[in-house]
Residue, then its C-alpha position, 0 to 999 in steps of 0.5 A: m500500500r505504501g508503494y501505491i501512496r508513494t507513486l500517487i505522491n510522486y505523480l502529483k508532484t509532476p506538472k501533469g499530475r498537478h493539472d490532473a489533480i486540479d481538474y479532478a478537484r474541479a469536477l468533484a466540486i461541480i458534481a457536489a454543487t449540482a447534487a446540492a442544487i438538485g437536492a434543494v430543488i426536490a426538498m422545496s418541491g415537496e412542501 
């Protein structure tokens, strides 16, 4: 398991790895915001 973590950390230190991590974080934030917005709409429509 340590080998996988070390490889991931080394990958994130490269320019491509850093760029990919930012892209994944941005996508995760967009997905979370969309899910929250849909949840809010569903909660408001149930009243």
